Structure formats: C-alpha cells, structure tokens
N, C-alpha and C positions, 0 to 999 in steps of 0.2 A: 229140361222141359219144365215148361210152369203151367199150370193146368188151374183150373176155374173150381173153387168148392159153391161161392152163391158172390152174386152181385145184383144192382140196383143200378137203375140211373135215375135221377132226380126226385129221387124218395121220399117223402114229408112222415115227417112224427111229428105227431101233439105235440104244439107252443112248450119249452121249457122241457123237455125229455128228455133223459139223462140215458148211456150209455152204461154199464157197469160190471166189466169184466177183469176182475184181479189177477187172474189168471193165463187173459188172455185168452183168446179162441182158438188157439192147435195151430193156427196156421198162420199167413200174413195177413195182416189188414191194410189195403191203400185207401183213403179214405180222400175224399172231394167236397170239402164246408164249403157249398153254399151260400150259406147266413155264418154270422157271426155264431163261435162257439165258444165254452170255456173249457181248456183240455188240461187236462194232470197228467206234468209227467213230471216223473223223477220227485215225486211231494211238491213239485212248484204249478201253481194252478196260471196256465196263459190263456190269456184273452185273445183271440185269434177274429182278424178280420175278417169277411163275406172274400171268396176263391181262393180258402187256405188249402194246403195239403200237407198230409202226413203220412208214412208210412209205421205202421208197428209190425215189429221182427215177432216169429214166433214166441209165444212166452213172456212178451211182453204186457203187463195190464193194459187194458184199455178203457180211459173212464174219461166222457167227456157229455156235454150237456149243451143245449138251444141258450143262447142267451136271450130269445124269446122263441121265434121261427124255429124251426129241424127244417133241413132242407139240405142233403147230400146225396152224390153218388158214391157206392163206394167199392170195394170187389175185394172178397176172401180165395185165395188162394196159396197153391203148393209149388215149390218148387224143390226140382232135385237136389242142387244144394245153392250154397249160397253167393255162390259168383257173380249174381247177376246186379249185387249191389253195387261192389265195386267196377265193376263192369259198365253200366249203365251211371256209377257216378251218385246216387239216388240215397242224401240225407235218413237217418232212422231217429225211429223216438223224438222227430222233430217240426216243429210249423215252418214252411218255406212258400214264398210265392210269385208263381213263374211268372213271366212278363205277359205271356199272353194265355190263356186258360181254353181260350174258344175249341182249339185244335185238340186241346187235351181230351175236353168234356166229349169232341166228337167221337173219338176214340172210344172211349167209355161207352155211350151208345151204340156204338156196334159191336161191342165186349158183350153187352147185354143183351141185345138181339139174337146173338150168336149161340149164347147160353139160353136161352127159352126158345130158339127152335129146333139146336142139334142138330143141323145139315149132316150129307157126308162129309167124310174129311175136320169132323167137329172137332177133335182132339190136337188136329196139326195147326188149323187155323186159328181155337183161341190160345197155342200157344206162339203164333207170331204176332196176334192182336195184341196180346199184354205185352210183348218183345216192343212190338209200335210203340205201342202207350208208354213205353221207360225211356225210349232214344228219344219218343217227343218232350215227354217230362223235362229229362236231362238237356233240351234243346233250351227249352224253353228257360229253363233254371240257370243256362248259363248265360242265355240272353239279360236275364238280370242281375248275373254278377258282374256284367257291362255297366249294368247304371241303365241300362233301357227304358226301364219303365218311363224314366224321361226323357228319352232318345228316341221313342219306339216307332216314330212315325220316320225318324230318318234310316235308321234301321232296316226298316221294311223299304226303302228307297233303293238303298246298297243294296239290300239282298235281290231288289229286281234287276240292278245294274250287273249284280254279279251273275245273277241268270241269263242276262242279255250277253255275255263279256262268253263266258265257257258254251253257251250254247250257240255260239255262231263266231269259233275261233279261226275260219277261214276269214274274215274282213281283218282289213289290215288296221289295226288298232295301232292306237299312239295314247301317250298319256294324258294328249287334252280329247281324245276325240268319249277316252275310256271316263275322266272326269268329266265331260258335258254330259253324262246321264243323269248327273247328280246334283247339275248346275253348282258346282264348287270350282275351287281353284286345284290345280292338281296336289302340291302341296299339302290343302286340307285332304282332299277324297283320297290321297296315300293314304295318312297319317290316320283317317276311319276307318278306312279299308283295313288295313292291318290291325287296328283294335278290336273291331268286331271279327273279322275272319282269322289272326290269327296267323295271314300270308301278305306277302304283296300281290297285286294285282297282276306284277310282269312275271312271278316264280309261277302262281295257278295259270296264269294262260301259257305262260311256255311249256309248264307238264300236261297240260291238257291235249295241246298239239304232238309233244311227243306222242304221247298216250295212242292219239290218232295216225298219225305218221307210224308206228308201229305195227296198227294193225292192218291200215292201207297196203304196206310191205309184204307182212307176213300172210294175212288172209285172204285179200284180194291180190297178191301177188301186182302190185303196181308201179312203172320204172319211181327211180329213187326220185328224178326230178317232179313228175306228178304227185307223186306223194305229199314231196316238199310245199309245193303248191295248194293242194286240198287241205293242207294242215294248215295253212297259216303263214305260210314261210315264202318270202321272195327272194329272198338271195340265198341261192342252193349251197354258197361255199358258208354261210354261215349255218346253215340248216344242218350241214355233213359235220361241223368241228362241233355245236352243241348237242348234235347225236350221239356222237363220241363220249364227250365229254359224259355227259349224264349214262350212256348204256353201257359203255367201254365198249364197243365195236363200231364200225362205222354202217353206214344206212343200209350200204352193199353187203358187207359181210351179215347184218342182222336178216337179210332177206334170205339169206342162202342158211341161214341154219334150222336146225328142227323144231327145235322148240318156239310154240309161241309166243314165248314172253321171255327176256334175258335182261 
C-alpha cells in the first residue's frame, strides 16, 4: 500500500529558494518541477527545464534550487515495499520529461484535495490515487520514449482511432476503414499503430472480439451464431476456427464449461 505523508499542489516558494536535505526526507519524494530548477544528483548539478519530474527514493539526498521562480507540486509518501518502482517502471534519481504533463498534474491535484479533506475511506482512496498517478506517469514516459513529443498530435489521432475501433468491435472493420480514421494509407497506419501500441490493429481487434464472444457465450448464454455476430464475426466458420485456435476448445464446448474464463 502507498500512503501520503505530505503533499502540495502548484506550491510556490520564494525566488531562488533552495531545498537541502543531505539525508533525504525519510520517505519517497515525487516532484513535479513547474519552473526550471538546478538539481544535484550524485555530485552532478543538472539544470532542468520546466515540467520536469524526479522521484527521490528513501535515503537519497534531496538538493535542488530554483533558477529564479520556484513552483512545484510534490508528494512525500511511504510504501510497504519497493515493488511499485519496477512495476510502473519509474526512474529514480533521474530528471525525466513526460510527453504530456496535464493528466499527471490533474491527479496531483486530486491527491492534494484528498489529503486535505480526508473523507471516508481516505487511506484506500489515497493508495488508489498514487497508483493512478504512477500509471499515468509511466504511460506518458512511454509516449516520450517513442519520440511522441515531436509527434504528439499524431499519437492523439491514433489513440482516438484505437478507442473508436475497440469500443465498436461489432462493426465490419477493414484495413481501409481503420486507416481512414487517421487519413493515412493502410501500410502507414499499420506501421504507426504497431509503433505506438506494440500490437497490430487486427490482433487487438480479434482479441477484443474473442473476449466479448466468451462473455456472451458464458454469462449471457447466447447461441454460438448470435455471439459471433454480436462480436463482429460475420463468418461463423472463421469464428469457430479462430476461437478454438485461441481458447483451445470450440465456442460450443466453451459455453458448456463451468468456469467463466478459460
């Protein structure tokens, strides 16, 4: 579990102010530098641009000062173990620049409000919000690693196309109809889709259709042909073959099994 020890949102210090904790703060410190800072990391002074992030682990020295204006959001927190660092692939003692800081800052604000008001189930909500913060942070870092700072508009276009496809799996999607969502040719569309999401659009679509078909067969108890149609399969033979290849049994056999998933 992750616990808030102290936090603040869009907090300003005096100009040129310095934070100096040679032994750390006794907990983890996650910082969002809204203004440029000079940060000392392992005897090296690094000049950060605005909208930089850093996670100081427990026991690590915390030393940074404002280039001029001092504005940041920060979160001091404790964790039952260090697994979250590897799980969310978060760099430590390293300045990083996510592709889009707005959703991360929004969660910072939610954490700050939750910390201030401490409503019912505060401990559980705080844990969820910190995890949500790191999930979003990890996603934005992944976007940065793909070079999306230069191609962010293109990524957003593909993200919208992906949502449109995977939330309407019953439609008769073709390579042409999917690529038309981005106004690109099919080969370019497949290339960028694979680049952004590490999956082809066809494989993701088929996986989503099989997942829905399994639900319709098992939970709703629909006949095989109806489940196939509602899941976007227009050819019953193709559906049955692909279902068996994916699940190891036929759709009819699956509908008769006791477990909800297989």
